C-alpha positions in Angstrom: 10.3 9.3 -4.8 13.5 9.3 -2.6 11.5 9.9 0.7 8.8 7.4 -0.4 11.5 4.8 -0.5 13.3 5.9 2.7 10.0 5.5 4.5 9.3 2.0 2.9 12.6 0.7 3.2 12.3 -0.2 6.9 9.1 -2.1 6.1 10.6 -4.0 3.3 13.7 -4.6 5.4 11.4 -6.2 8.2 9.5 -8.2 5.6 12.9 -9.6 4.4 14.2 -10.4 7.9 10.7 -12.1 8.7 10.9 -14.1 5.3 14.5 -15.2 6.2 13.5 -16.2 9.8 10.6 -18.1 8.5 12.7 -19.9 6.1 14.9 -20.9 8.7 12.1 -22.1 11.0 10.8 -24.0 8.1 14.3 -25.9 7.7 14.3 -26.6 11.2 10.9 -28.2 11.2 11.5 -30.2 8.0 14.6 -31.5 9.4 12.9 -32.5 12.5 10.1 -34.1 10.4 12.4 -36.0 8.3 14.7 -37.1 11.4 11.4 -38.4 13.0 10.5 -40.3 9.7 14.0 -42.0 9.7 13.7 -42.9 13.4 10.2 -44.1 13.0 10.8 -46.4 10.0 14.1 -47.9 11.3 13.7 -48.0 15.0 9.9 -48.4 15.6 9.3 -50.0 12.2 6.3 -47.6 11.9 6.9 -44.9 9.0 4.5 -41.9 9.5 2.8 -41.3 6.4 2.4 -37.6 7.1 6.2 -36.5 7.3 7.2 -36.9 3.5 4.3 -34.3 2.3 4.7 -32.1 5.2 8.5 -32.0 4.4 7.9 -31.2 0.7 5.4 -28.3 1.6 7.7 -27.0 4.2 10.7 -27.0 1.6 8.7 -25.2 -0.9 8.3 -22.5 1.7 11.8 -22.0 2.7 13.0 -22.3 -0.9 10.8 -19.5 -2.4 11.2 -17.3 0.8 14.9 -17.6 0.5 15.0 -16.8 -3.2 12.9 -13.7 -2.4 15.3 -12.4 0.2 18.1 -13.3 -2.2 16.5 -10.8 -4.9 16.4 -8.1 -2.2 20.0 -8.5 -1.2 21.2 -8.9 -4.8 22.5 -12.3 -4.2 20.3 -14.3 -6.4 21.7 -16.4 -9.3 23.2 -14.4 -12.2 25.9 -14.0 -14.7 27.5 -10.6 -14.0 30.8 -11.1 -15.7 29.7 -9.4 -18.8 28.0 -6.4 -16.7 31.2 -5.7 -14.9 33.0 -5.3 -17.9 30.6 -2.8 -19.3 30.8 1.1 -19.0 28.7 2.2 -15.9 25.9 3.7 -18.2 25.5 0.1 -19.8 25.8 -1.4 -16.4 22.9 0.7 -15.2 20.8 -0.2 -18.3 21.5 -4.0 -17.8 20.5 -3.7 -14.1 17.3 -2.1 -15.1 16.4 -4.8 -17.7 17.4 -7.6 -15.5 15.5 -6.0 -12.6 12.2 -5.1 -14.7 12.3 -8.8 -16.0 12.5 -10.4 -12.3 9.5 -7.9 -11.4 7.5 -9.4 -14.4 8.6 -13.0 -13.5 7.3 -12.4 -9.9 4.1 -11.1 -11.0 3.6 -13.9 -13.5 4.7 -16.5 -10.9 1.9 -14.9 -8.6 -0.8 -14.7 -11.2 -0.4 -18.3 -12.5 0.0 -19.7 -9.2 -3.2 -18.1 -8.1 -4.8 -20.0 -11.1 -3.2 -23.3 -10.2 -4.3 -22.9 -6.4 -8.0 -22.1 -7.5 -8.0 -25.0 -10.0 -6.8 -27.5 -7.4 -8.5 -26.2 -4.2 -11.3 -28.8 -4.2 -8.7 -31.6 -4.4 -7.3 -32.9 -1.0 -3.8 -33.9 -0.1 -4.6 -37.4 1.1 -2.4 -37.6 4.1 -2.7 -34.0 5.6 -6.2 -33.8 4.6 -5.4 -29.8 3.3 -7.0 -28.6 0.0 -4.5 -29.2 -2.9 -4.4 -25.7 -3.6 -2.4 -25.0 -0.5 0.7 -26.4 -2.3 0.8 -23.2 -4.5 0.4 -20.6 -1.5 4.3 -20.6 -1.1 4.6 -19.7 -4.9 1.9 -16.9 -4.4 3.5 -15.3 -1.6 7.1 -16.0 -3.1 6.0 -14.3 -6.4 4.7 -11.3 -4.6 7.9 -11.0 -2.5 10.0 -11.4 -5.4 8.3 -8.8 -7.7 8.3 -6.3 -4.4 11.9 -6.7 -3.8 12.9 -6.4 -7.3 10.7 -3.3 -7.6 12.6 -1.7 -4.8 15.9 -2.4 -6.2 14.5 -1.1 -9.7 13.7 2.1 -8.2 16.9 2.4 -6.4 18.9 1.8 -9.6 16.8 4.7 -11.1 17.6 6.8 -8.3 21.1 6.2 -8.4 21.3 4.2 -5.1 24.0 1.8 -4.5 23.1 -1.9 -5.2 24.0 -4.6 -2.7 25.9 -6.7 -5.3 28.0 -3.7 -6.2 28.8 -3.3 -2.5 29.7 -7.1 -2.0 32.0 -7.0 -5.1 34.0 -4.0 -3.8 34.4 -5.5 -0.5 35.6 -8.7 -2.0 38.1 -6.6 -4.2 
């Protein structure tokens, strides 16, 4: 399993990096769209109807991609004060339970987002003309990435590899 993880880790790192860059590009494009909307509304007196729905769609992409990267880098939201006060064996058990739940959450998020996308695909987003199911694609991709990155950390924990949150905590101390 160790060799498999060593072989897969560069691929997952590249996927994480690409997600982070796409998230950043989405943030820039959303900022430009909102900036154009404000300029067009107050200077040109002609508000573009496409900017708000496009901004919301881009926002869902960069939020969910950022969340997936946060899971991989162990900087996602968590309450670790109880964990850090526990003995090492208990910390490991807590990590495994937590990561297992995150994997299940990502799988459920993907599954139910696929159902939502399929159920709304025939509807149209009026201003953009896209199928309604397009709004759920970020959640499908994000759920897959969250479960994949959490599974990587779960396996690392099983193998006794260092977890990113522990390294950050040690550097801060």
